[in-house]
C-alpha positions as CSV (number, residue, x, y, z in Angstrom):
1,X,19.3,1.5,-29.8
2,X,20.1,1.7,-26.0
3,X,20.6,-1.6,-23.8
4,X,21.4,-2.2,-20.7
5,X,21.6,-5.0,-18.3
6,X,21.3,-5.1,-14.5
7,X,21.3,-7.8,-11.7
8,X,19.0,-6.8,-8.4
9,X,21.1,-7.7,-5.1
10,X,18.5,-7.4,-2.5
11,X,19.6,-8.2,1.1
12,X,23.1,-8.5,0.1
13,X,25.9,-7.3,2.5
14,X,29.1,-5.4,2.4
15,X,32.0,-4.9,5.0
16,X,33.2,-1.9,6.3
17,X,35.8,-1.6,9.7
18,X,34.9,-5.1,10.6
19,X,31.3,-4.3,10.3
20,X,28.7,-5.9,8.3
21,X,26.5,-3.5,6.6
22,X,23.3,-4.7,4.7
23,X,22.6,-3.5,1.6
24,X,20.3,-3.1,-1.2
25,X,22.4,-3.5,-4.2
26,X,22.2,-3.3,-8.1
27,X,25.0,-4.5,-11.1
28,X,24.6,-2.6,-13.7
29,X,26.9,-1.2,-16.4
30,X,26.8,2.7,-17.4
31,X,24.4,2.4,-20.6
32,X,21.6,2.1,-17.3
33,X,22.3,5.8,-16.3
34,X,21.7,7.0,-20.0
35,X,18.3,5.2,-19.8
36,X,17.8,6.3,-16.2
37,X,19.7,9.5,-15.5
38,X,20.4,10.4,-12.1
39,X,22.3,13.9,-10.9
40,X,25.6,13.3,-9.5
41,X,26.7,15.1,-6.2
42,X,30.3,13.9,-6.5
43,X,32.5,12.0,-8.7
44,X,31.1,10.2,-12.3
45,X,28.7,7.5,-12.9
46,X,31.2,5.8,-15.2
47,X,31.1,1.9,-14.0
48,X,34.4,1.0,-16.6
49,X,36.2,0.2,-13.8
50,X,35.2,-3.1,-12.0
51,X,36.0,-2.2,-8.8
52,X,34.3,1.2,-9.1
53,X,30.8,1.6,-6.7
54,X,28.3,4.3,-6.8
55,X,26.7,5.3,-3.2
56,X,23.3,6.9,-3.1
57,X,23.2,10.1,-1.2
58,X,21.4,8.7,2.3
59,X,23.5,5.5,1.9
60,X,26.8,7.3,1.9
61,X,26.0,9.7,4.8
62,X,24.7,6.8,7.0
63,X,28.0,5.1,6.5
64,X,30.5,7.5,6.3
65,X,28.5,10.5,7.9
66,X,30.2,14.0,6.9
67,X,33.4,12.1,5.7
68,X,34.1,12.7,1.8
69,X,33.2,9.2,0.7
70,X,35.2,9.3,-2.5
71,X,37.9,7.1,-2.8
72,X,36.7,5.3,0.1
73,X,37.1,1.5,0.3
74,X,34.8,-1.3,0.7
75,X,34.5,-5.2,1.0
76,X,31.6,-6.8,-1.1
77,X,30.2,-9.9,0.4
78,X,32.3,-11.9,-2.7
79,X,35.4,-10.7,-0.9
80,X,36.1,-8.2,-3.7
81,X,37.6,-4.8,-2.7
82,X,35.3,-1.7,-4.2
83,X,36.3,1.9,-4.4
84,X,33.5,4.4,-3.9
85,X,33.5,6.7,-7.4
86,X,30.7,8.5,-7.3
87,X,27.5,9.8,-5.2
88,X,24.3,10.0,-6.2
89,X,21.5,12.4,-5.4
90,X,17.9,10.9,-3.5
91,X,15.3,11.5,-6.7
92,X,12.4,13.5,-5.3
93,X,9.9,11.4,-7.3
94,X,9.8,7.2,-6.3
95,X,12.3,4.8,-7.9
96,X,11.3,1.7,-9.1
97,X,14.5,-0.1,-8.1
98,X,15.2,1.3,-4.4
99,X,19.0,0.1,-4.3
100,X,21.4,1.7,-1.6
101,X,24.8,1.3,-3.7
102,X,25.2,0.2,-7.9
103,X,28.1,-1.8,-8.6
104,X,30.0,-2.4,-12.1
105,X,28.4,-5.5,-13.5
106,X,32.1,-6.1,-14.2
107,X,32.5,-7.4,-10.8
108,X,31.3,-10.5,-11.6
109,X,30.2,-12.9,-14.7
110,X,28.3,-14.8,-12.8
111,X,26.0,-13.5,-10.0
112,X,23.0,-15.7,-8.3
113,X,20.0,-13.8,-9.6
114,X,18.9,-13.8,-13.2
115,X,19.4,-10.4,-15.1
116,X,17.3,-8.2,-16.1
117,X,17.4,-6.4,-19.7
118,X,16.7,-3.0,-20.5
119,X,16.2,-1.6,-24.1
120,X,15.0,1.8,-25.9
121,X,14.0,1.2,-29.5
122,X,14.5,4.3,-31.8
123,X,10.8,3.3,-33.5
124,X,7.7,1.2,-32.8
125,X,8.4,-0.8,-35.4
126,X,11.3,-2.7,-33.8
127,X,9.5,-3.2,-31.1
128,X,7.0,-5.0,-32.7
129,X,9.6,-6.9,-34.8
130,X,11.2,-8.3,-31.7
131,X,8.0,-9.0,-29.8
132,X,7.0,-10.9,-33.5
133,X,10.3,-13.0,-33.0
134,X,10.0,-13.6,-29.4
135,X,6.5,-15.2,-30.5
136,X,7.9,-18.3,-31.8
137,X,8.7,-21.0,-29.4
138,X,12.3,-22.4,-28.7
139,X,13.7,-25.2,-26.4
140,X,15.0,-24.0,-23.4
141,X,17.4,-26.7,-23.7
142,X,19.0,-26.7,-27.0
143,X,20.6,-30.5,-26.6
144,X,18.3,-32.9,-28.5
145,X,20.0,-35.5,-26.5
146,X,18.6,-34.0,-23.0
147,X,15.1,-35.0,-23.8
148,X,13.9,-31.5,-22.3
149,X,11.0,-31.1,-24.5
150,X,10.3,-27.7,-23.0
151,X,9.5,-24.4,-24.7
152,X,9.1,-20.9,-24.0
153,X,8.3,-17.5,-25.8
154,X,9.2,-14.0,-24.5
155,X,7.8,-10.2,-25.5
156,X,9.2,-7.2,-24.2
157,X,7.3,-5.4,-21.7
158,X,7.2,-1.7,-20.9
159,X,8.6,0.2,-18.1
160,X,4.8,1.0,-16.5
161,X,3.7,-2.4,-16.6
162,X,6.6,-3.6,-14.6
163,X,5.7,-1.1,-12.2
164,X,2.3,-2.1,-11.5
165,X,2.8,-6.0,-11.6
166,X,5.8,-7.2,-9.3
167,X,5.6,-10.5,-10.8
168,X,7.7,-9.7,-14.1
169,X,10.4,-8.9,-11.6
170,X,10.5,-12.6,-10.2
171,X,11.1,-12.5,-6.6
172,X,12.6,-9.7,-5.4
173,X,11.7,-8.6,-2.3
174,X,9.6,-5.0,-1.4
175,X,12.8,-3.4,0.3
176,X,14.5,-3.7,-3.4
177,X,11.5,-3.2,-5.6
178,X,9.1,-0.5,-5.5
179,X,5.8,-1.6,-7.1
180,X,2.4,0.3,-7.8
181,X,-0.9,-1.3,-6.7
182,X,-3.8,-0.2,-9.2
183,X,-6.9,-0.7,-6.9
184,X,-4.9,1.3,-4.2
185,X,-4.8,4.1,-6.3
186,X,-8.1,4.1,-7.6
187,X,-9.4,3.6,-3.8
188,X,-7.3,7.0,-2.7
189,X,-8.0,8.7,-6.0
190,X,-11.7,7.5,-5.2
191,X,-11.9,9.1,-1.8
192,X,-10.1,12.2,-2.5
193,X,-12.7,12.8,-5.2
194,X,-15.5,12.7,-2.9
195,X,-13.7,14.6,-0.4
196,X,-13.4,17.4,-3.1
197,X,-16.7,17.0,-4.2
198,X,-18.1,17.7,-0.7
199,X,-15.5,20.7,-0.2
200,X,-16.9,22.2,-3.4
201,X,-20.3,21.8,-2.7
202,X,-19.7,23.2,0.9
203,X,-17.8,26.5,-0.7
204,X,-20.6,27.0,-3.1
205,X,-23.4,26.3,-0.6
206,X,-21.4,28.7,1.8
207,X,-21.0,31.3,-1.1
208,X,-24.6,31.3,-1.8
209,X,-25.0,32.1,2.0
210,X,-22.6,34.7,1.2
211,X,-23.8,36.1,-1.5
212,X,-27.7,36.4,-0.2
213,X,-26.0,38.8,2.3
214,X,-23.6,40.5,0.0
215,X,-25.8,41.1,-2.6
216,X,-27.8,43.8,-0.5
217,X,-24.3,45.7,-0.7
218,X,-23.6,45.2,-4.1
219,X,-27.3,46.3,-5.0
220,X,-27.0,49.3,-2.8
221,X,-23.7,50.3,-4.8
222,X,-25.4,50.1,-7.8
223,X,-28.1,52.6,-6.4
224,X,-25.0,55.0,-5.5
225,X,-23.4,54.9,-9.2
226,X,-20.8,52.3,-8.9
227,X,-19.7,51.6,-12.5
228,X,-19.3,47.6,-13.5
229,X,-15.5,47.7,-13.5
230,X,-15.3,49.0,-10.1
231,X,-18.3,46.7,-8.6
232,X,-16.4,43.7,-10.4
233,X,-13.3,44.9,-8.6
234,X,-14.8,44.7,-5.6
235,X,-16.6,41.6,-5.7
236,X,-12.8,39.9,-7.3
237,X,-10.7,41.7,-4.5
238,X,-13.0,40.1,-2.0
239,X,-12.8,36.6,-3.1
240,X,-9.2,36.7,-4.1
241,X,-8.1,37.6,-0.5
242,X,-10.8,35.1,1.0
243,X,-9.4,32.0,-0.8
244,X,-5.9,33.3,-0.5
245,X,-6.2,33.4,3.1
246,X,-7.5,29.7,2.7
247,X,-5.0,28.5,0.6
248,X,-2.4,30.1,3.4
249,X,-4.4,27.8,6.1
250,X,-4.7,25.4,4.2
251,X,-0.4,24.9,3.0
252,X,-0.3,25.6,7.5
253,X,-2.2,22.3,7.7
254,X,-0.1,20.5,5.2
255,X,3.5,22.2,6.8
256,X,2.0,20.7,10.2
257,X,0.7,17.3,9.0
258,X,3.3,16.1,6.4
259,X,5.3,14.0,9.4
260,X,2.4,11.7,10.1
261,X,0.9,11.9,6.7
262,X,4.2,10.4,5.2
263,X,4.1,8.1,8.1
264,X,0.9,6.6,7.1
265,X,1.8,6.1,3.8
266,X,5.3,4.7,4.4
267,X,7.0,7.3,2.0
268,X,8.2,10.8,2.5
269,X,6.0,13.5,0.5
270,X,8.0,16.1,-1.3
271,X,6.8,18.8,-3.3
272,X,7.1,19.3,-7.4
273,X,6.3,21.8,-9.2
274,X,2.8,20.3,-10.2
275,X,1.8,21.4,-6.4
276,X,2.6,25.2,-7.3
277,X,1.0,25.2,-10.4
278,X,-2.3,23.4,-8.6
279,X,-2.4,26.7,-6.1
280,X,-1.7,29.3,-8.1
281,X,-4.8,28.0,-10.3
282,X,-6.9,28.0,-7.6
283,X,-5.9,31.3,-6.4
284,X,-6.3,32.7,-9.7
285,X,-8.8,31.2,-11.5
286,X,-11.4,30.3,-8.4
287,X,-11.6,33.9,-7.2
288,X,-12.2,34.9,-10.7
289,X,-15.0,32.1,-11.6
290,X,-17.0,32.6,-8.1
291,X,-16.5,36.7,-8.9
292,X,-18.1,36.5,-12.7
293,X,-21.0,34.7,-11.5
294,X,-21.5,37.0,-8.5
295,X,-21.2,39.8,-10.8
296,X,-23.5,38.0,-13.6
297,X,-26.5,37.5,-10.8
298,X,-25.9,41.2,-9.2
299,X,-25.7,42.6,-13.4
300,X,-29.1,41.0,-14.0
301,X,-31.1,41.4,-11.0
302,X,-33.3,44.8,-10.8
303,X,-32.2,47.1,-7.9
304,X,-35.6,47.2,-6.1
305,X,-36.3,43.7,-6.6
306,X,-32.9,42.3,-5.6
307,X,-32.9,44.7,-2.4
308,X,-36.2,43.4,-1.6
309,X,-36.0,39.7,-2.1
310,X,-32.4,39.1,0.0
311,X,-32.8,36.4,2.1
312,X,-35.7,35.1,0.9
313,X,-35.1,33.8,-2.9
314,X,-36.2,30.3,-3.0
315,X,-34.0,29.3,-5.6
316,X,-31.2,30.2,-3.2
317,X,-32.5,27.8,-0.5
318,X,-33.4,24.7,-3.0
319,X,-30.0,24.8,-4.1
320,X,-28.4,25.1,-0.4
321,X,-30.3,21.9,0.4
322,X,-29.6,19.9,-2.7
323,X,-25.8,20.8,-1.9
324,X,-26.7,19.7,1.6
325,X,-28.0,16.6,0.9
326,X,-24.9,16.0,-1.5
327,X,-22.1,16.5,1.3
328,X,-24.2,14.1,3.8
329,X,-24.7,11.8,1.3
330,X,-20.5,11.8,0.9
331,X,-20.1,11.6,4.5
332,X,-22.2,8.8,5.0
333,X,-20.4,7.2,2.4
334,X,-17.4,7.5,3.7
335,X,-17.7,6.7,7.2
336,X,-19.6,3.3,6.2
337,X,-16.3,2.5,4.1
338,X,-14.5,3.6,7.3
339,X,-15.6,1.5,9.5
340,X,-16.0,-1.6,7.4
341,X,-12.7,-1.4,6.3
342,X,-11.7,-1.0,10.0
343,X,-13.6,-4.1,10.9
344,X,-12.1,-6.2,7.8
345,X,-8.8,-5.3,9.2
346,X,-9.4,-6.3,12.7
347,X,-11.0,-9.4,11.4
348,X,-7.8,-10.5,9.6
349,X,-5.5,-9.8,11.9
350,X,-7.2,-12.1,14.4
351,X,-8.0,-14.7,12.3
352,X,-5.9,-18.0,13.1
353,X,-3.4,-18.5,9.9
354,X,-3.4,-22.1,10.8
355,X,-0.2,-22.4,12.0
356,X,2.2,-21.2,15.2
357,X,2.9,-17.8,15.1
358,X,4.4,-17.0,18.3
359,X,7.9,-17.3,19.6
360,X,9.0,-18.5,16.1
361,X,11.8,-16.3,14.9
362,X,13.2,-16.1,11.3
363,X,16.7,-15.3,10.9
364,X,19.2,-15.3,8.0
365,X,22.3,-17.1,9.1
366,X,24.0,-18.2,6.3
367,X,26.2,-15.3,4.7
368,X,28.1,-16.3,1.8
369,X,29.0,-15.3,-1.7
370,X,26.3,-14.5,-4.2
371,X,29.0,-14.3,-6.6
372,X,29.3,-18.0,-7.9
373,X,32.2,-16.7,-10.4
374,X,34.7,-16.9,-6.8
375,X,34.0,-20.0,-6.0
376,X,36.5,-23.1,-6.2
377,X,36.8,-26.6,-4.8
378,X,38.4,-25.1,-1.8
379,X,36.2,-22.1,-0.8
380,X,33.0,-24.4,-1.3
381,X,34.8,-26.4,1.2
382,X,35.4,-23.7,4.0
383,X,31.6,-22.3,3.0
384,X,30.5,-26.1,4.0
385,X,32.3,-26.1,7.2
386,X,31.1,-23.0,8.3
387,X,27.4,-24.0,7.3
388,X,27.9,-27.5,9.2
389,X,29.2,-25.1,12.5
390,X,26.5,-23.4,12.5
391,X,24.2,-26.4,12.4
392,X,25.8,-27.9,15.3
393,X,25.7,-24.4,17.5
394,X,22.0,-24.4,16.8
395,X,21.6,-28.0,18.1
396,X,23.2,-26.8,21.1
397,X,20.8,-24.2,22.2
398,X,19.0,-25.2,25.2
399,X,16.4,-22.6,24.5
400,X,15.3,-23.5,21.1
401,X,13.0,-26.5,20.8
402,X,12.9,-26.8,16.7
403,X,14.6,-25.6,14.1
404,X,14.3,-25.9,10.3
405,X,16.6,-24.2,7.6
406,X,15.4,-23.4,3.6
407,X,15.0,-20.5,1.1
408,X,11.7,-19.1,1.6
409,X,9.5,-18.2,4.8
410,X,6.2,-20.0,5.2
411,X,4.6,-16.9,4.3
412,X,5.2,-17.3,0.4
413,X,7.7,-17.4,-2.4
414,X,6.1,-20.9,-3.4
415,X,6.3,-21.4,-6.9
416,X,3.3,-23.2,-8.6
417,X,3.9,-26.6,-10.2
418,X,1.7,-28.9,-12.7
419,X,0.3,-32.2,-11.6
420,X,-2.1,-34.4,-13.1
421,X,-5.3,-35.5,-11.1
422,X,-6.8,-38.8,-11.1
423,X,-8.8,-37.6,-14.1
424,X,-5.8,-36.5,-16.0
425,X,-6.9,-33.0,-15.5
426,X,-3.9,-30.4,-15.0
427,X,-3.7,-29.2,-11.3
428,X,-1.5,-26.5,-10.0
429,X,-0.1,-26.8,-6.8
430,X,2.1,-24.6,-5.1
431,X,5.6,-26.3,-3.7
432,X,8.0,-26.2,-1.3
433,X,10.8,-27.9,0.0
434,X,11.0,-28.7,3.5
435,X,12.5,-30.7,6.5
436,X,10.3,-32.8,8.6
437,X,10.8,-30.3,11.7
438,X,9.2,-27.8,9.5
439,X,6.0,-29.1,10.5
440,X,7.3,-29.2,14.0
441,X,8.2,-25.6,14.3
442,X,4.7,-24.4,12.7
443,X,2.9,-27.5,14.8
444,X,1.3,-28.4,11.4
445,X,-0.2,-31.6,12.6
446,X,-0.8,-34.4,10.5
447,X,-4.5,-35.5,9.8
448,X,-4.1,-38.3,7.7
449,X,-1.0,-40.5,7.3
450,X,2.3,-40.0,8.9
451,X,6.2,-39.3,7.9
452,X,8.3,-42.5,7.5
453,X,11.9,-42.8,9.4
454,X,14.3,-40.3,7.4
455,X,18.1,-41.1,7.3
456,X,19.9,-37.8,7.8
457,X,22.4,-38.3,5.1
458,X,19.5,-39.9,2.9
459,X,18.8,-37.5,-0.3
460,X,15.2,-39.0,-0.5
461,X,12.3,-37.2,-0.3
462,X,8.7,-38.0,0.2
463,X,5.2,-36.2,-0.7
464,X,3.0,-34.5,2.0
465,X,0.3,-32.5,0.7
466,X,-2.7,-29.9,2.6
467,X,-6.5,-31.0,2.0
468,X,-6.7,-28.4,-0.6
469,X,-4.2,-29.9,-2.6
470,X,-5.4,-33.5,-1.7
471,X,-9.3,-32.5,-2.8
472,X,-7.8,-30.6,-6.2
473,X,-6.0,-34.0,-6.9
474,X,-9.4,-35.6,-6.7
475,X,-8.6,-38.0,-3.8
476,X,-10.5,-38.5,-0.1
477,X,-7.1,-40.1,1.5
478,X,-3.6,-40.4,1.2
479,X,-3.7,-43.9,0.8
480,X,-3.5,-44.9,-2.6
481,X,-2.8,-41.1,-3.6
482,X,-0.4,-40.3,-6.1
483,X,1.6,-37.2,-7.4
484,X,2.0,-37.2,-11.3
485,X,4.3,-34.2,-12.3
486,X,3.3,-33.2,-15.4
487,X,6.5,-32.0,-17.0
488,X,8.4,-34.8,-15.7
489,X,5.9,-37.3,-17.6
490,X,5.7,-35.5,-20.7
491,X,9.6,-35.5,-21.2
492,X,10.0,-39.2,-19.4
493,X,6.7,-41.3,-20.4
494,X,7.5,-43.9,-18.2
495,X,8.7,-41.5,-15.1
496,X,7.3,-43.2,-11.8
497,X,4.8,-41.4,-9.6
498,X,5.4,-40.5,-6.5
499,X,2.6,-41.8,-3.6
500,X,1.7,-39.0,-0.9
501,X,2.9,-40.1,2.8
502,X,0.7,-37.9,4.7
503,X,-1.9,-35.0,4.3
504,X,-1.8,-31.8,6.6
505,X,-4.6,-29.4,7.7
506,X,-4.9,-26.1,5.3
507,X,-3.4,-22.6,6.7
508,X,-3.1,-19.1,5.4
509,X,0.5,-19.0,3.5
510,X,0.1,-15.0,2.7
511,X,-2.6,-12.6,3.0
512,X,-6.1,-14.2,4.0
513,X,-7.8,-12.9,2.2
514,X,-6.4,-15.1,-0.7
515,X,-7.8,-17.7,1.1
516,X,-6.3,-21.7,1.3
517,X,-3.8,-22.6,-1.7
518,X,-3.3,-26.4,-2.5
519,X,-0.1,-27.3,-1.7
520,X,2.4,-29.9,-2.0
521,X,5.9,-30.2,0.7
522,X,8.7,-32.4,-0.8
523,X,10.1,-33.5,2.5
524,X,14.0,-34.3,3.1
525,X,16.3,-34.6,6.0
526,X,18.6,-32.5,4.6
527,X,17.7,-29.0,2.8
528,X,20.0,-25.9,2.2
529,X,19.2,-22.5,2.7
530,X,19.9,-19.2,4.5
531,X,17.0,-18.6,6.2
532,X,16.5,-20.1,9.8
533,X,13.1,-20.7,11.2
534,X,13.4,-21.2,14.7
535,X,10.9,-22.3,17.8
536,X,11.8,-21.5,20.6
537,X,10.8,-21.6,24.5
538,X,8.1,-19.6,25.2
539,X,9.3,-16.3,26.5
540,X,13.0,-17.0,25.5
541,X,12.7,-14.7,22.1
542,X,15.9,-12.6,23.4
543,X,18.0,-15.3,25.1
544,X,17.7,-16.9,21.6
545,X,18.5,-13.6,19.3
546,X,21.4,-13.2,22.2
547,X,22.5,-17.2,21.2
548,X,22.3,-16.2,17.6
549,X,24.4,-13.0,17.7
550,X,27.2,-15.1,19.1
551,X,27.1,-17.5,16.6
552,X,27.9,-15.2,14.2
553,X,30.3,-13.8,16.1
554,X,32.1,-17.0,16.3
555,X,31.9,-18.5,12.5
556,X,31.6,-14.6,10.7
557,X,33.3,-12.3,13.0
558,X,30.3,-10.1,13.5
559,X,27.0,-10.1,15.3
560,X,24.9,-8.5,12.7
561,X,22.7,-10.3,11.2
562,X,18.9,-10.2,9.8
563,X,16.1,-11.7,11.6
564,X,12.2,-11.0,12.8
565,X,9.3,-12.5,14.6
566,X,7.0,-14.2,12.5
567,X,4.3,-12.7,14.2
568,X,5.7,-9.1,13.0
569,X,5.6,-10.5,9.9
570,X,2.4,-11.8,9.7
571,X,1.3,-8.3,10.6
572,X,3.5,-6.8,7.7
573,X,1.3,-8.6,5.3
574,X,-1.4,-6.0,6.6
575,X,0.3,-3.1,5.8
576,X,-1.4,-2.0,3.1
577,X,-4.6,-2.6,4.5
578,X,-3.8,-0.7,7.5
579,X,-3.4,2.5,5.7
580,X,-6.5,1.9,3.4
581,X,-8.0,2.1,7.0
582,X,-6.3,4.7,7.8
583,X,-6.8,7.2,5.0
584,X,-11.0,6.1,5.2
585,X,-11.2,7.0,8.8
586,X,-8.9,9.8,7.9
587,X,-10.9,11.1,5.0
588,X,-14.5,10.1,6.8
589,X,-13.3,12.4,9.8
590,X,-12.7,15.3,7.1
591,X,-15.5,15.1,5.5
592,X,-17.7,15.1,9.0
593,X,-15.9,18.2,9.8
594,X,-16.3,19.9,6.1
595,X,-20.1,18.7,6.2
596,X,-20.8,20.1,9.9
597,X,-18.9,23.8,9.2
598,X,-21.4,23.5,6.0
599,X,-24.5,22.7,8.3
600,X,-23.3,25.5,10.5
601,X,-23.2,28.2,8.7
602,X,-26.0,27.5,6.4
603,X,-28.2,27.0,9.3
604,X,-27.0,29.7,10.9
605,X,-28.2,31.7,8.1
606,X,-30.8,30.1,8.0
607,X,-32.5,30.2,11.2
608,X,-31.2,33.9,11.6
609,X,-33.2,35.0,8.8
610,X,-36.4,33.2,10.8
611,X,-35.6,34.7,14.2
612,X,-38.8,37.0,13.5
613,X,-40.8,34.3,12.8
614,X,-39.5,32.4,16.0
615,X,-40.2,35.7,18.2
616,X,-43.7,36.0,17.0
617,X,-44.4,32.2,17.4
618,X,-43.4,32.4,21.4
619,X,-45.1,34.9,21.6
620,X,-48.6,33.1,20.5
621,X,-47.6,30.3,22.7
622,X,-45.0,27.7,20.8
623,X,-43.6,25.5,23.0
624,X,-39.8,24.6,22.9
625,X,-40.5,21.5,21.4
626,X,-42.4,23.3,18.2
627,X,-39.7,25.4,17.8
628,X,-37.0,22.3,17.1
629,X,-39.5,20.8,15.0
630,X,-40.1,24.1,12.9
631,X,-36.3,24.9,12.4
632,X,-35.1,21.4,12.2
633,X,-37.9,19.4,10.4
634,X,-36.3,20.2,6.6
635,X,-32.4,19.3,8.1
636,X,-33.7,16.0,9.6
637,X,-35.5,15.5,6.1
638,X,-32.4,15.9,4.2
639,X,-30.7,14.0,6.7
640,X,-32.6,10.6,6.3
641,X,-32.6,10.9,2.5
642,X,-29.1,11.2,2.1
643,X,-28.5,7.9,4.8
644,X,-31.2,6.2,2.4
645,X,-29.3,6.7,-1.0
646,X,-26.1,6.6,0.8
647,X,-26.8,3.0,2.4
648,X,-27.4,0.8,-1.1
649,X,-24.3,3.1,-2.8
650,X,-21.9,2.0,0.3
651,X,-23.0,-1.7,0.2
652,X,-22.4,-2.1,-3.7
653,X,-18.8,-0.5,-3.4
654,X,-17.9,-2.7,-0.4
655,X,-19.3,-6.1,-2.3
656,X,-17.3,-4.8,-5.5
657,X,-13.9,-4.1,-3.8
658,X,-14.2,-7.4,-2.0
659,X,-15.8,-9.9,-3.8
660,X,-12.6,-11.7,-5.0
661,X,-11.6,-11.9,-0.7
662,X,-11.9,-15.5,0.2
663,X,-12.3,-14.8,3.6
664,X,-14.1,-11.4,4.5
665,X,-15.9,-9.9,7.0
666,X,-19.7,-10.0,7.0
667,X,-21.7,-6.6,6.1
668,X,-23.9,-6.2,9.3
669,X,-26.7,-3.6,10.1
670,X,-24.5,-2.3,12.4
671,X,-21.9,-0.5,10.8
672,X,-24.8,1.3,9.0
673,X,-26.5,2.2,12.3
674,X,-23.0,3.2,13.6
675,X,-22.5,5.7,10.8
676,X,-25.9,7.3,11.5
677,X,-25.8,8.0,15.0
678,X,-22.1,9.0,14.4
679,X,-22.4,12.0,11.6
680,X,-26.5,12.3,12.6
681,X,-25.0,12.8,16.3
682,X,-22.8,15.3,15.4
683,X,-25.1,17.4,13.1
684,X,-28.1,17.3,15.2
685,X,-26.2,18.6,18.0
686,X,-24.2,21.2,15.3
687,X,-28.0,22.2,14.4
688,X,-30.1,21.8,17.7
689,X,-27.3,23.9,19.6
690,X,-28.3,26.8,17.3
691,X,-31.8,26.0,17.3
692,X,-31.8,26.2,21.2
693,X,-29.6,29.2,21.0
694,X,-31.8,31.5,19.1
695,X,-35.2,29.7,20.9
696,X,-33.9,30.9,24.4
697,X,-33.7,34.8,23.5
698,X,-36.3,36.9,24.4
699,X,-38.7,37.7,21.5
700,X,-39.3,41.5,22.7
701,X,-35.4,42.0,22.0
702,X,-35.5,40.1,18.4
703,X,-39.0,41.9,17.6
704,X,-37.2,45.6,18.5
705,X,-33.9,44.8,16.1
706,X,-35.9,43.4,13.3
């Protein structure tokens, strides 16, 4: 059994040449690299020395440029010096822990964060034994005198489950933790499958057309004595060269679009051995398969019949129309989904979140050690003096209207606590600790009750809830409403209930699709926290940021600090939605191009095959309208039929994907009409251009050349 313990230290800092540098750090032991091997470019991966640190290749180049980083001395946020002992190569695949450096776990015995343990067992039996042992409830506090009756169980979680569930890692930020999204993977996979089907159908369609034209050549070669081997060789070489040319163009497109596609998905796309294997397989097996099909068809047909029936095989025509119908259906499906998700994204971006967004800055202004082991009474006093100085300087800025401190943003990171309703039922409420200025910063008005006067030195807290929480607790007004903490009541039966002093309106504390959550705020005049949420006068954001830099310079000796505008943070919530909308739009365009190319090839062949018929009809007085109806009728039927099938199917897919959305854009008839006009307009434009071209040719020339 191999065991490794790590601590994730996201959004941490180190100092190099008097510059504060933000880092995503991880404290680990050497066993971590036995479980998750990394290629070492320089030095070694040993972390036995408490002062050793391993840097990722990209971070080392960012920090030292072309200098040799081995042996360089850095100062971590806890004040301890660390020495670079190894450089790790950036892996080509994604990492679950996106770190810049790895500290030795011996650097500290008491980090702020809880550790994570990774264990590699030698057999499945050991895993089952460990899970069985963890299934028995244990007291959280083993001291019986504490009166704490809380218990816990544990179970071992496979690495693959950790990747798909961020909740298992706790509150690690997205910069530190890379997690997967199954729904997005299924969506992307489904879109790729639809595009693949459209492409395959297009290939089959065009190949059937090609076979009609080349079938005569193959049959004539048989007449002139070509044996089977020579005939198959010719067919295979033709298909191989055609597909090889297509592969070259495809890889050229991949190379040209690599940068914009990587930007769309937010990660660098790299090539792996699978790409080479896939390309080689397509290049080898696809020509082989189509060549076998063409060869068998050629061998099964009688020579005279095959030559006479070139271009008149009804089965071939029906097959082409069926494949064209399926292509249109897929295209309509992708276009409708693209339009709807763009509409949903626009709907969410312009929805009112229920709190002030403009002119609000979120800034990390407190940069103190997260290594609790280094603190003494003296260092704690110095830390408090620095925080007090920052608070005093904040009060002196004329461009700041209101500000508050805390540990988390208004956009989440709340934790759930169970309370009792008036009926004695358990109600889970999201709980947060805030100051009175929190409601002023975000313009959260009280709809019932109000905050009492609070002494600045008081540690007492009062309870404020939103409308959703008041309703969940079974009250209609805050007068007489009480909060009963279920856990405290269970541990201390006579624990007093806390009155609710005020109610605020509901707001969205995260992605709008998750809806409004019942929330309780414990309001006190004093609150520690590294995060400052600041509301400044309109247009003064940059002036306030410059002022915050001066505060950092005065207190910590550097102007570097992390900040963001709240409106940008709100927009960041919908990053994945933008990606999905962009993917749908891109793939819908690809599908339109594919179906138009297929339609162009099929209609071109079909119309030219009927050019003699067109010429005779023109001689007999057929109008241009008659020719359009003659040549375009079956394509209009296919287009209408595909739309009729795609309409309910796309509605069902949209319904299934958004059924858990609390807030979603309505599915109107407009998105289907837009899809019909878009696909139909481009397709019919392609078709009628060809019909118009053949309809205006002199009939005498056609009859003479046929």
